[in-house]
N, C-alpha and C positions, 0 to 999 in steps of 0.2 A: 448464650451459648459458652464465647471463652474460658469463663470457669470452668467448663465441663469439658472441654478439652485440655486444660491445665491438670483436668484431678489427679494423674497420674505421678505428674511432678509434685502438687501444694498439697495432696490430702484432702481434700476440699472442695465441692461444687460453692461454696459460698465468696460473693468475691469480700477482696480484701475492704479491711478499715488500716488507715491510713488515723497510723498514729497524732496525737495533737499537737507534737513537736514538729512532725515534718515539713520539712518545706512545700512544699505543692499543697498541701491542706492549706499552711498559711498565708500563701501566697491564692488560695482558692476564696480561702475567709477572709480575705481583707478586700481579695474586689467583692463577694459579695455583700460585707459591710460599707462599701462601694459606695455601691449602685441600688443597697435603700434607702444611702440618706441622699442621696442626688435623684429619685426619678422624677424629679425635671430635666434632668440632660439625658439619664441614659432614655428614658422613654419615646425622648421626639428625638433621638438619632435614630431606633431602632424602626421609629414610623417613617426616619426617612429615609431609611434602607427600601425599606416594603413598597412604598410612593413611589423609590426609583425604578424597581422594576415593576411595581402595577403601571403607572404612569408610559414605560417600553410598550408593555405588551400589546399593546392593540395595533402599533407601529410593525411592529414583527410579524406580528400573526397577519394571518387573512383565514374567513371560511369561501372564499370569494371562490368559483375550481377555474374561473378567469384568471384570480392570478396566482397562481400557482406556479412557485420559481419564477415569479416576477418583482427578485429580491426580496423578497418575505419568505417566513417557514405558513405552514399546512398546520392547523391546528388537526389533532384528529379526531376521524369519527366513532362511530359502533361497528367497527369494520378491522379485521387484520389485513394489512397490508405489506408487498415486500418482492420487489423485484431481485433472487439469489442464483447464480450458481450451481450446477447438480453436476454430480462426480457423470463419468460417461459410465462406470458402474454398476449405477444406476439402474440402468435396464427399461429405463423411463423410455416410451416414445413421444418425438416433438409431436404438438398441435399442428403446430406450425413453426415457417420458415423465415428468417429476416438477412433480409440483403439489403446497403447500407452505401452510400455514395457519400462520403464527406466532401466538396468542394471548399479552396481554400482561396483566398488572396491573397494584401500582404498583414502583417499581422492584426486582429479585428478588425482587418476591414470587408468581412465579407458581403456587408450592405452597399456595398459599392456596383454602379451600375452597369459596369464591366465586369468585376465576376457575377454577381444574377442575370447578366445574357449569355455568357460561359456556360453557364451551370445550364439554362434552357436550353443549347444548344443541345450538350451532351445530357439529359434529358430527353428529348426528340431522338433524339438517335439511340439510345436504348431502348427505352418504352413507345417510339414510336410519336406521333403527335398526339398532343394535351392537350394547345388548344382551346380553351373550353369546355370540357371534361366533361361528357354527362355517357356514358357506359351502359345504362340503361336500355336497353331493349326488350322485344314482344317475345312471347313463350313460343320455344321450337326447338328443331335440333341443333346438337352446339357441331359445329366444321372439327374437322379431322384433318390438321393443318398438317405438312410436312413438317418433323422436325430440327431440320437442316436449314428452312425457309424461316424468311423475316414473315410476322406475322400481318396482315394488314389492321387494318381500325376493324372492322366488324368483326372479326375473328379476335381480336385481340379483347377485344369489348365483350364479347359472348363470353368469359372465361369468369368475369370479374364476378366477386362475391354479391352483387347487389342486383345478380342473376341468379343467382340461387347457390349455393354450399356445396363445392361437391371438391374431391381429394384435389381436382384440376385450376379452383378459385384462385380469384388472385385482388390486391387490392393496393395504394402506395400512399403514402404523404411523400407532400413537398413547400419546401413554402414557396414556391412559383404558382402555386396556385393560389396565393395570395392576387396572385395578376390577372388566374384564368390560365394561365400557357401562355400568356402573347406576350409575343416581345413591341408590336405596338406600346399594350401598357405601362412598360416596365419603362419605356424609352420617354414617356406621358409623364408618365409620373413625377412629382419636381419636390414633392416630400418620400422618399423611400423609406426613413425610420419612421413619417410619422402610420405613410398607411401597414405597415408592419403592426405596429400598436393598437391601433384604432381594427386590424380582421385578426388582433389573436383570438375571437372566439365563430371564424370562419369554423362549421362544420363541410366536411370530405362527404361525398356522395355515399356512402356506409355509417354516415354520421357518428363520423370520431373533430374531431377536436386537433384545430392544427397548433397547436399549443406550442409556444417558446421553446418548449423543456424537448418535442419531438423533431423540431425540423430546423435546429439550431443548436451551436455548439456551442463554449467559450462565451458565454454571454453576461454581459456588463450594465445594468439595473442603475439609473437613478426617478429617485420618484416615483418606484412601481411603473417605471415605463423604461420599455430596453433602447438604449443610447447605441448598442453595439455586438458584434458576434461573431466569435472568429472562421466559422463555418459554415454552410450549408450545408446539411442532411438530408440526403433526399432515403426514403426506404422503403423496399420491397416485402410485403408481406403476403407470401404466401403457401398453397397445400404442396403437399411432397411432387404431387406427377405434375405440376401447374407448366405451361407451356413457356407462358411468358417468364418463366424464370429460368426455362432454357434460352432464353430469347438472352435476357441480365446477362449471364454467364457469356456465350457466347461473344458477345457483342463491345462488351468491361475487356473478351481478353483480343479483339478485332480493333479498342479503342488504346488499345498497350502496346501490339506489333506497330500499329499508325503514330503515335508519339514517337517512335525513334528517327522517324523523317519530319516531321512537326513540330515548329515553334512553342505551342501555344499552352501544350499541359505537362506537366513532369507527376507521371504518376506512378504509386507506388502499394502494391511489388510491382514492379519494371511487368512481370508479366499477365499485370490485370487476374490476377488470379490470389482469392484472398488464403493467408496461410494459416490460420485456424480456423474452429470454429468451440461453439461455449455451448452446451444444454441453460437455460433460464427459466428457472419459475418466474411468473408472476401470477399475484394474487391479490383477490379481491375475494374476502371469505366473510360476510357478517358475522355478527356476534350471532353462536346458537342457542336454541332454547337453552338445551345442561351449562354455555359460557356464562345466561344471563342469571341461573338458580343458580348455583355457586358463587357467583359476586355474590349476591341480595343477598344470598344466606351466609358471605363473608361478611358483609357491612350490617346482615341487623347481628349479626352475634358479635360484631364490634363494639356497635350501637348501646347493642345492653348488656355486653360487659362495662362500659362509660359508667353508665346509671346505677348501676348496681357498685360499683366503686361507690359511687358519686354518694348516691344513700346512702352509704353506709357513713361515711363524713357526717359529721354534729354539727355541722355548722348550715342552715338550714339558707340563711339570705345565700352565702356563697356559690352556694352547689348553681346557681344557672349560671353566675358569672365563671367561676370555675370554667363550667363547660363551653362558654363562649370563647375565655381566654384561649383554652387546648384546641379550639376549630377556627379561632381566629392568626395561634401559629402556627398549625400543619397547613393554612388556609395560604400563610406569607411566605411557605418554604416551598407549596408547590408552583406557586407562582414567578418567585425568584427561579429554582429549576427548570422553568419553561423557556424563564426573559434568557439566563446565561446561556441553556439549550442554542436556545435562535444566534444567539449571537455568533456563536463561533458553529453554524450551522449542519450541530446535531439535528436530524430527521426525526422527527418527536407521532408522525401522521402513520407507521406500520402500525402501535399497538391501539386499539381500544379507549378511548380515555377510561372507557366506565373501570378501567385498571389502576388507571395517575398514582387517583388519592390510598389505594388500601395501601399501599406498600408503606408508605408514607407516615397513615393514622396507628400502622401496628408497630412500627421504628419510634413513634414520638410518644404514642400512649408511655409506654416504660418509662421514661425514663423522665416525665411528667411528672407522675403520681410517687416516679422516688423521690423528688423534689420535693413531692408538695408531702411526705409523709413525714421525710425529714424535717421541715419545718414545724411537725406536729408533738414530735419527737423533742422537740427545746423546750426547758423549758419557758416559761409567762413568765416567772420573773426577770428573765434577765428582756434588755432595750429587745426592742423590733429589730431592727440592722442588727442587733446582735446573733440575731434567733434568723434570720436571715440568712448570716455571710455565715455562722455555725454548722447550718442545713446543707447549703451553696459546698461549702469544704470538705463536708463529707459526703460528699454523690457528688460533685464533679467530677472526678480522675476514674469514676462507675462510667458519665456519661462519653466517655473521650473515650476512653478504652471499649465502649459498647459500641458508639459513631467509628470510629478506628476502622474494627473488625469489621463490622461490614461496609463499610467502605474498601476494603480491602476484596470481602467478597463479590459485591457485588463490579468491581476491575479485572477483578479474576475471572468471573462469569463474563464480562464484558467481551473476556477474548477470545471464548471456544465457542460461543454461542453466534447465530443466526445474527444479520446486520439487523434487524427492524428488534430484537431481544437485546441486543447492547447496546443501541442508542438508550431502550427503556432503561436497564444495567447505569447503561453511565447516566440520565436524568437523578433514578434514587442515590445514584454515591454522591451526586452536589445537592441532593435535596436535603441527606441525610449531615452537610456539614451545615449547609443553612440550618437545619433543624436544631441544632446547640447551636448556632449564633444568634436565633427571637429565644431561645430557654435562658439561657446568660441571659438576654440582653429586655425585652419583649414583657417575660413571661414571669420573668427575678422581681423588674420594678413592679407591675400589674401585680404579684402577690405581695408585693412587700406594701404596694396601700391598701388591698384588703386585711394584709393581716394590723398594719397602722388603723383600719378603718374598727377593730376587734371584731368583723365577720365568722374570724377563723377561734375565737375563742374557747369557742365549744368543740373544736377539733382539739383540744385538749382531749377530750375527755377516750375519744378514739382509745381503743383499746387490743392487747392481743387477747385469739381465741386459744384456750389454755383444755384439756381438761379435767374433769373435777377431778378423776379418780387416780388410781394406778393398776395396772391390772388383777393383783389384788385384795381389792378393791377397796382400801385402805385411804383415805383424802390425803392429795399432793400435801407435799409442802410449799409453804411460801420460796420460790428459788428466785435468787437475783440473779447467779454467775449467767451471763451470756446468753443475756436476754434482751438487752441492744438485737447481738444479731441476729437470733431469731426473728423479735421482733421485726425488723429491716427485713431478712431473708424471708419471712409471711410475706408481706407488701406485696413482694418482685414476685413469689414463686411461679402466679400466673405470666405472668409477659416477662419473664427474663431469658426464655427460651422462646415463647410465640412472634417475637418482631423477627426475629431471622427463621424460624419455619415459614414465616410466609413468605418471608422475602423472597427465601429457596423453594419455597411451594411455587411459588405466583410465576416466577421463570424459568422454572419446570414445563408448567402448566403451557405460559407463553411460546419456548420451544418447541412442544408439538405441535404445536397447530401452523408452522413453519414447515416441519419432518415431511418430504413431499410423500404421495402415495406411492401404495403398492411397495415400499420398500421396509415390507417385514414391521419389527417391533422399534416403531419411533424409543423407545429405552434404553434401547440398547445400541443404538445409534447416536442417542443424544447428543454426547459430546463426544464423537466422534470429527479430531478437528481437518482429519484431511478432510468426511462430509459437510461439514456444518462452513468450513472454514477456505474450501477448495479454490484459490484464489485461481480467477482465470488465463488462458494463457495470453498476451498482450504485442500487436506489432508496432507499438507507439516507436516510429522514428525518430528519435529524438534532436537531429538535425533541420524537422520542420515547424519546431517549437510547437506545439498544439496546445493551445489555453485548456480542454478539456481530454484526458484519455475516454475512448470506447470503453472501459470500462465504468468507471465514474458517468459517463454519459446515460449509460443505460440504468446505471444506478437513483438515474434524478428521476426516472420516470415515474409518476406520478399515480396515485390510485387510479387518480378518475380518467384518464389516459388504458390505464389495463384494464379500467372494467369495461370500456366503449369497448374495443376488442375483443373481450370477452364474448360481450354481445353480438361480436362479427360472426366468430373461430368457434366459437362454445357456446353459444347462449342457455345450457342447461345447467353451464357447472361456475363453480367460486372464483376458478386459474386457469391457467394456460401453461405450458410444457412449449419452448420457441429456442428449434437450435439457432444463435443467433452469429454469422459470420466477419469477419472482422472487416471492416469499410476497406474499398477502393477509395484509395484517397487523391483526390484529382488538385496538382497547385499552378495554378495560375504565374505560368514563366514569368518571371520581369519582377514577381513579388519579395517583397522584403519581412521576408518572419520573423528577424528580428525584434524581442517584444520590447515595446516600446514606453509601456507600465506592471509598474510587478500587476502579480494577481493580487485580490483582495482578500484575507488573510478573514475577516467579519462578512458575515450578513448582509447586500448593500444595504437596508434596510437604515442599519447603524452609522452608516456614513451618510443617510441622508436626515438621519433625525439630528446630526449630530449639527448638519449643514443647517437645517431652516429650523430645529426645536428647543434647541440649548432657550434662547432666550422666554420663549414661553414656560419651560419647567421650569427657569428659576422663580421664573413670576407665583407660578403656580406652587415651587416646594415655600417657596418664603409664605406663602398664604396655607399649608397644609400646618408648618411650625408654627405657626403665630394661632391658629385654633386649636390644636395639640396642645403644647402651651395653656393654653385657656382653660384649657379640659385639666389639664393636672393639676394647675394653680385649685379653679376649681376644689378638685378631690382632695387640697393638701388641704386649703381654708377648708374646709369641711370636718377633716379629721381637728385639724387646731382647735374648732368652732367648739367639738365634743368633747375638749380636751386632747390636753398632752402630750399622757402618758407617762412611758419610762423612758423615751426616748432623748438623750445626752450624747452627744460625740464625744468620741475622745479627747475629739482637742478642745472641748472643750468643757468647763468649769460648771461642776456641779452648787456649786454656790456663787454666785457675783454681786458685783454690790456697783448700781447708780447712782451719781450724784446732780441730783437738779439746781443747778449753780444759776447767778445772773439774776436774783430777783429780790429777796431779803437784804437790807445791810447787818441786820442784830439780830438774838437766836431768836429762832420758830418758836411758842409757845401753848397752839391752839392745835389740831390738824382733821379735816373731815372728811369720807370719801364716800365714791359709790361703786356700784357695783361694775358698771364700765369700764373704770379706771381712770374716773376723773378724781382730784386730788383738790382740795380745799386747802392752804395754809395760812396761818394768821403770827406776825411776827409781832416781835416788841417795838417793830420801825413804825409801826401802824400803817401799817401796808396789811392787803387783802389778796392774795393770790390762787387764781385757779388751773390747772395743769391737770392739761390730756395727756398724761403720763403715753398711751397707743401711741396716741400719733405725732408727739413730744412739740405739740404745742403747749404756751400760757398767755392766760390774757389778766387781769390787774381787776380789781375791782376799784372805781371809784369814792375812796372815801375822800371827804373835805370835813376837817376839823374846824373852818368858821362858818359853814352851814349844819344846825341839827341834824336837820332832817338828812342828814349824807353825812355822818359821822355815825357807826354804828362803836366808836371804845368809850369803853374799854368793855372789848366782848365776853360774855360769860358761855356763851355757847354756842356753835355753830350747828346748821343738818342740809346736806343736799338728798333732792333730789332722787330719785332710782334711776332717772333718766337725763341728768344731767342739767337740768333747762332753768332746777328752782335751787336760791343758794335762799337762805335763815338763818338770820346771826341777829343774838337777846345780850340789846345791854342792859343796865340797869333797870330802868324806868321804860325800856321800848322795843320792841323788836320790827327786825330792817330786813325786806325784801328783796332783794336781785337777780332779776333776768340776766344766767345766764348768755342767752343768745342773742338776745337786741345788747345786754353792755349797758345796762342802763336799771334804777332803782323805779320799783314798779310796785312803792309803798309799804308803811309806817304803822305800828300797830303797841298802845300806848296801855300799858301793863301794869301788875299790882306783885310784882314777887315779894312780898312783905320781910325785908328785907333781906331773904335766902336768896342760895344763890339757885338755880332750877336743876332737876336731879334729873331731867330730863329731855331729848329735844327732838319732834323727827315727822315727816313728812307721812300722810296717807294716802296712796293711790285710792281715786273710785273711778269711773266710769273714761276706758281710753283716751278718749278726746276733749277732756275735763280737767279743770286746773287742779293737782290737789291741793290737800289741805292740810296743817300744820298744824300739831299738838303738842303741848307746851306742858311736863310736869313738875306741878310742882311741892317745897319741901312739905307740907303741910295736908299734902294725899289730894290735891283737887288739881283736877284736869284741866287744861283750857284749850278748846278746837278754835284755827281763827280759816276764816275763805281766804282765798288766794283771790278770787275775783271778785268781793262782796266786803262790804265792813263786817260784816257779821262775826261774833262771837260767839262761844260759848262756854262756861267753869259746869264740871262735872264733877260728884267726889268722887272718888276709886278707892276710898281707905279714912278714917278718922284716928287716926296714928303717923306720926310724921313717919316719911320715907327717906332710908338712906339713898335705896340703889334701885333704877327701875328703867326696863328695856319693852321698844315694843317687842309681843313674839307670837309667834305662828306656827304651828304645828302640820309640818307636813311631811314627815319620812312614816315610811315605812317599814313595818319590817318583815323581809324575806326570809325562807326556812327551807334547807336543802336538804334533803337526807338520799344518805347512798347503803342501798340494804341489797347484796345476791339472792341470786334466784335459791339456793340451797343453803340456807344456816352456815353449812360445813364449809362452803366454800370462802374465798378470801376477796375483799377487797378491789384491793391495791398491794405493791409492795415494794419498795424503798429499800435502797443502799447507803448509809453512810457512809459521809467520802464523796460520790460517786454525783454528780448534779443531776445527769440524765438517770439515773436510777428509777423514780420513776411510773409503773406503770400498770395502766388501771384491768379490772375485771370486764370482758365485755359485754358479761349476761348483769354486771352490775346494774340496779334499777336506779334513775333517778325518781324524786319525787319534791315536787316546790309547793312550801302554801305562801299564799301573802296573807296579814293583813294590816288594816287599813288602819293609818294614827293607831302606833299600837299602846302610848302612853310610859305608863311605868312596868316593865314588865322582870319577868328570871325566869331563871332555867332552873329546875329543878333534876335529883337524883335519879326520879321515875323516867326521866325521859322527858316529861314532859311540861311545855314552860305557857305561866303562869302569868297574866298582866291585868291592869285597872286602868282605864282609857274615860276618858268622856264620850258618851254618849250622843248619836249624832244627832244632830236635828233635825226631827220634818223641816217641809218647805213649806214656810208662812211667812205671811206680810211681819215684817219686824214689830216690835212692838216696842220701839222709838226710832224713829223714821229719823228724827233729825241727827242721830248719834254717829258717830264713825262705826263700820261694822266689825274694826275689834277693840272696842267699850262698848257697844251695846254687845257682844259676845263675855267681857268679861262681867258686865253688867249682869246679865244670867245669871253667872259666877254669886254674886254680892243681892241678889232682892233682898236678902232679910234684912242683913247690914243698910241697906237702902231703905229699908222700910220705914226707920224708926226716924231719920232727918226730915226737914222739913218739905212741903211739897215742892217747892222750884227746885233743889237739889235730887228729887225725885225723878225730874223731869212729867210731874204728873200719872205714873206707875204706882199701881196698886199692888201691892206684894198677893194679892187675891189672886188678881191677873197674872202678872210676871214669876213661874214658879222659879224653885234655881236649879242651877246647873246637877245634870243627873250623872254618873257616872254608872259604867258596867265593867264587871270581870269579867274575860275569857280565859280560857284553855281551849293550848293547841294539841292534844295529845299525844301519846309515841304512837307511829307510825302505822305500827299492828294492833292498835284500838275497833272497838269498829264506830264510836264518832268521834273524826277527826279534832272537829272544834263544836266550843261550845259558850255562851251566853247567859252571863245573869248581870240584872237591874239593879241596883245598888239602891236601894230607898229610905230616902232619909226618914228620920226618926219622927214621928207624926205624937203630936199630946194639944190636949183641949187651956194647954194654960200655957196664955202667951208670953210667960216667961220661961217657956222650956224651947219658944219654936227658934230652931239654925236661927246663927247667924255671923254666917262663913268671911273668914279675910278671904282679899284681894288678891293671890296667887297666879305663878303661870306653871305651877306644877303641881305632880303630886308631891304627897313631904318624903318620908323612908318610907324602900318596903327592905324586908329583911325574910330568909328562909327559915323557914319552923318545920326541923321534920325535913321525911324524903317528898311528900306533896301536900307541901302547906305553905303559907309569907305571910306575911303582916308588912299591910300599909298602914301607913299613917294619912293621917288629914288632918289639915295646918286651917285655924279659924273656927275652931264650933267652940263659939262663946257663951259656954252653960256649962253645967255643973250634971255628970252624967255616972253613975253606978256602973251598967252593965250595958250591953243594948245586942241582945243576938237576933242574928238573921242567918235563915238557911233555905235551901231550894230542896230537888229531887237529886239522883244519882249523881256522883263525883262531886258533890259540892257538898261542904262543913258547913259549921256553925261559927262562931269569933264574940271578939269582945273588944268592945270599947268606953274610954275612960280618960278623966283629965279635965283636968282646967282647960287647955287651952288650943286642946283637938280634940282630934277622932280616932280611934286606932280601931282596924279592923282585919282579919286572918281568914285569907280563902285559900283550902283548899285546891287544887288540879287532878284531876282522875289520872 
C-alpha cells in the first residue's frame, strides 16, 4: 500500500529494487548468507525465542473465570466485550445507575481488621442492617415508603431485584459479604487474606460473583493469590426510581456533615456528594451468525489462496513442508505477541479470539511468498547460501518497509479507536514485528535447509505468465528488459495490498461492534475522537495516593461480571448502559497514605514466574535446545549424505590439501581405497597402514619378515572390500588376507602367477551376511576366485589371449531425457539476456516430458531429434547356468560361451554351447516427442550357420565397440570379438528400422536407423 501512496512522487506502484552495490542490500545479503550457512545457530536461537514465549504463555493467561484479574490475563472468547465511556450527546438513557463507596485505610492495607469493621459500620449505616443478607420475599404488594424516612429491613428488601425487576429495583456488591456482613465473623477470622482468596467465587443473591475485581481496588497478587488491597469497594446498582438509592444519597450526605465533628473518617468530597458522573456501556456480545460467516469466509479464501500458490510451486516434496513452516511462523508470531501483551497488562479479552490470527495471516503470507519467489529466481548454479543471501538482500527492505507501514497504521488506529479495538491494534503491531524476526531467522533457516536438500530444485521452472500475442495478432517477441521487475511484481500483486486491506477492514468491523446503539450511522462517527476516546471526568485527589483510579477500576471490570449484571438488569440484551457516579471516598483517619512500594509495571504473574519458575524454565530450555540441535544436525547430516552440493563458503578455499603423516619412513609405492573413505598405503619401508580418513584414525597391518605366512612383501597388488572389513595382498606366490576390524591375519592362498604380475585384484560381494570372495585376474586371461570362508579356489578362462588391462565392470547408469515444448509452437520456451545472470525466465505454458531408458548402453543423438542406442538385452529371471561362478563372471561368460565351447571341459565348468546361448543385444530408439511411437526396441540376432566353423567366437570386453552417426537417422556400431570371416550380414525389421552391413576379420559392424 505504501508504494501506491507514493505513486505521485515515484511515478510507479512497483516496490523499489535496490542496486546490487547498495549498502543496505549488501548488508541483508551478507546476513542471509550467514544464516543459510549457520543453520545450527540460527534455528536454535529462533526456537529458543519461541520456546520462551510459549513457556510463559500458560503462566500469564487463564480461562478460569474465577481467576480473572488474579494477577493473570484472561484469554479472549468468542465475544465482543468492553466497558467504554459514552458522550452525553449520545442521547442514550442508562439502564442502571451505579454508586460507589471506597473505603481506605493505610496504603495497600484495606484488608486490616479495623478497616473492614469500619466499612461494615458505613455499609449498615447507609443501607441498613446487612448481616446474613437474604432479601427474598413472597410476592405481594410493594410498600410505599416515605422518601425522607429511612427504610426498614422489610421495605428495603422488597425492592431488591431478586423480588422482580422494576424501576425501583436495586442490588449491591460488597467485600463484607465474604463474612455475611457480620462483625463477629470478621473479629473471629484469624486469616482474613485466606478467607478473601477462598471465597472469591462466592455469589450474591442475584447470582453475581464477588470477584476481587469488583469488590477491591488497587490489588496486589502473588502466585495468583490476593495478598493486599488498597480500597474496599461497595457498589450500589439500582434503577432510576429506587428508594434505596435515595436513602444512599441522603445517608452519605449526613455522614459527611457528621464527619465535621467525627474524628474517625475523612470524606472526599467533603459534602458527601459525587462531583460528576459518566455514562458507560458494558458489553458482552457473542459473535453473530454474520460475524461467523464473514470470518469463516475470510479464512477459507486465505487458505484457498495459500493452497493455490503452493500448488503453483513446482516442488512436490516441499509443498507440505512450506505450508507447515509458514503456519509455524504465524503461530509463533501470534503466541509471542499474546505473551508480550500479557506482560505489559494489555487486555486482549475484548475482541473474539477467532479474529486474532486473520490479520497476522494476511500480513505474513505476503512477505513469505516474496522471499520464496526471490529464491526461485536465483540461478541454481550458485551456492545455496548465495541463493538465500541474494534473495533476502532483494526482499528484506521491502519486508521491513511493509512492517513499518503496518506498524504505523496500527499504532495510529490504536489512538483513535475504542479501547478493545485499540488493544487489538497494539497486538497486531507487535505481531508484525515478531513476524519479521521469525521470517529472518526461523523461516530463512528452514528455507535454506529445504534448498540444500534439493527439494526446491524444481522451483527453478516456475515462470512468468505472459500473453502469447499482441493486440494485432502478431506473436510477441522475446523481451528481457524489466522482466525481473515484472515477474516479482506479478508474484506479489495479489498480496501487496491485500494484507493492509484486511488489517484496516477488520479494524473497521471491530470498531462498528463497539459503536453504541441508536447513535446513527456508525461509519460517520467511527473515528470521532470525542465520541470514541472521550475521557471521563475524574475526581481523583492526588493527596490520598490511590493505587487505582476509579476510571481504571471500571476498565478492569471483566466480561464475566458484565454478563452476570446483564442477566439481572437486561436479560434479553448483550449490553447495558450505566450512569456511574464518582465514588464517595472514606479514609480512616490516622492512616498513612504514603506509598511504601512502587506500583508494579508488569503483570503480577511475570514476577511470580521470575521468583519461582526460572530454574525449571532453564532446564526445559536447555533440553529443547539439545533436541533442536539434534534435529538440525540430522537434517544437515542427511543433506551431506546425499551429496555436498556446490556449497563453498567464501572463507574456505575451493581446493584444499590434507597430509597423512607419521606412518611411513620411506616412499609410498602402492595405495588402494574403499568407497567409505578408507585408504590402504604400502611403503618401501615394508609397512602397510590402513587410514580411516573421515574418522581421522589409522591402523597398521602387523607384518613380520621372519614369519613367511605374515610377510606379504614384495606386494604386487592390493584390494579392499567395499565395507572396509577385509584387505587382500598379492605376493609372487601367495595371497594374504587381513581382517581390518579384528586386526589379525585370517589366511593365505598359494597361487601360480606364471612369472607375471596380476592385472587385476578385487572383491566380489555376495549375500549381505556372508564374506565376499576375491577374484585375481592373471595376465594369461585366467581368473582365479578365492573364498574367504573356505579353502576353495577355482580358475575361470575369460579369454585366450594375454590381457593388458582388466577392471570390474557393472552397468548401473540410466539415461534420463527431458524435453521442453511450449503449448503454441509460435511461442518461446524461455528468454535469456547475456551478461545478466538472473535474466533466464521460463514460459509457464512450457510442457516438460521425461523419459527414462534403463541401462542404455552406447547411444547417440541424431540430427532428426531421435536417440538411438545399443544395449545388452535384460536376462529373464532363471537359475544361473554356472552356480559356482561369481555373478559378474557368470554374466561375462554368457557373452563368451562360443569361445569357451572350444576349451577343455574343466575350463567350461561342464557348460555346453547348446545349453548356454550367448549374450543378446537389442537396439532401441527414443523418437521425437511429437512422433506417435516414442520408444521402440529391436532384438539383434546372432548370425546362424550350420557350419561349426562359422559359429561366432566372441571376445570378452566390458563395452560395445565404437558408434558413429551415418546421415540424419542412422548410426553404425562396432561389435568386437567376432572371430570369423564374413562378407555381409543383413538384418531388418518393421517401420522405423533399416538394414545393416557387417564384416571384418576381428569384429562386426552393424548399422541402425532411428525413426
